[in-house]
C-alpha positions, -999 to +999 in steps of 0.1 A: -359+403-802-374+437-795-379+447-759-414+439-748-423+417-778-426+380-773-431+353-800-443+318-793-440+287-814-456+268-785-492+268-797-484+248-829-461+224-810-487+220-782-515+213-807-493+186-823-484+169-790-520+171-779-532+155-811-508+127-807-519+120-771-556+124-779-557+104-811-531+078-801-552+070-770-584+066-791-600+095-774-609+117-804-598+152-813-581+175-788-604+201-773-588+215-742-553+216-726-550+226-690-517+234-674-511+242-637-480+262-629-465+276-598-479+311-604-512+302-621-528+283-649-527+281-687-557+269-707-558+262-744-590+255-763-593+244-799-612+267-823-613+242-850-585+227-871-563+258-875-565+278-843-564+278-805-573+302-779-550+306-749-557+321-715-531+326-687-545+332-652-533+339-617-534+312-591-564+329-575-586+327-606-619+309-605-613+281-630-650+274-635-656+309-647-625+307-669-636+275-686-672+288-691-660+320-707-635+302-729-661+277-741-685+305-750-660+326-768-644+296-785-678+287-799-683+323-812-648+325-826-651+291-843-681+304-863-661+334-875-630+314-885 
C-alpha cells in the first residue's frame, strides 16, 4: 500500500451486516449506523441502494449537528445518484 493512501472494504461489509440486522428484525431498510469509539464517533447513512456517506468525528463533536448535516446532505446526494 502506498504511504498515506487507505482503502476500505468496510462500507460494503457494513451495509451487508446492517441489512441483515434491519431486515431480519422486521424493521425495514437500513438508514443509519452509529458507532461510538474511544476517540470519537463514526456515522454512516444510506444514500439509496448503492451508496453510503460516512462521517468520522472527534469525541467533542456535537452529534445533533452531525446528524442534521448528514441528513440534509444525504437527501441532496440521493437526488444526484
